[in-house]
N, C-alpha and C positions, 0 to 999 in steps of 0.2 A: 498425636503429632497431624492437624492439618496443616495439606498442601498449598500452599499458598498461587493463587493464579499468576502465568508468566503471560507476562503484558510483551510487547515488540523488544522493548527496549533491556526490560528483563535478558532477554533470547540473547540479546547482541554482546550483553556484557559476561555470560554466561559460555557463549557460543553454540548456543543449543538453536534452532532453527524448526518453524514451521510450514509444510506446506503452503497452509491459506490462513490467511486475517478472517477476522471480522470489520465488519464497518467500526466497532469503538474500539478496536485495535489501531487500525487505518488512521482512525481521527489522532488515537494519542501518537502514532507514530510521528503524525504528518502537525501535531498540534494544534489542530483544528476543531471543529467538534461534528457530532457523528452528522449531522444534519446536514454539514458540509459536504462530508463524506457520501452520504446520501443525493447532496444535488448533481456532485460531478459525476456517480455513475450513471445519471439517467442524463443528464443533459452533452454527454463525453461518449460519443462510440468508441475512442477509441480506449478507454478509459477499462481495464480487466475487470470482467467479475461476473462470479459464477453464480445464480441464480436458480436453485432448485426450489422446488414451490416458494416459501416464505422465506427460506434460509438464502443469506447472501451470501460470499466469502471472496475474498480477493488472492486469485494465485500469488505466493510471494514474489516468484522469479518472475512476472509476467508486469506485475506492480513496479515491480523497482524497474525492470525493462521503460516503464510508462512514463516511471518519476524522472528516468535520467534522461530522456529525450524533452523531458519539458524542462529539466536545466540549463536557466541562461548562462550563453560561455561554454555551451556543453563544446565537449571535440568536436562531435559528429557536427555543426555550425562553426567550427571555425575552420573546420577544414570542407563545408562547401564553399565555405566566404573567399577563402582563399584562389 
């Protein structure tokens, strides 16, 4: 029996975690195109991306923090506004 690839959504359901995501996995997670993720990685210096040669990976923990900081109405923004 062949093993099915595990995407970010499947990992969340199964409790499995990966340390790094591919561009396609980040795109699936955020429901955008891989080209959008590539553009964000090129344009936003704060987006955590690891490039080794032609290989591009996104560290899971750093990506989660990056997303949290961009969430509108996040706790960080509410606290600083008070």
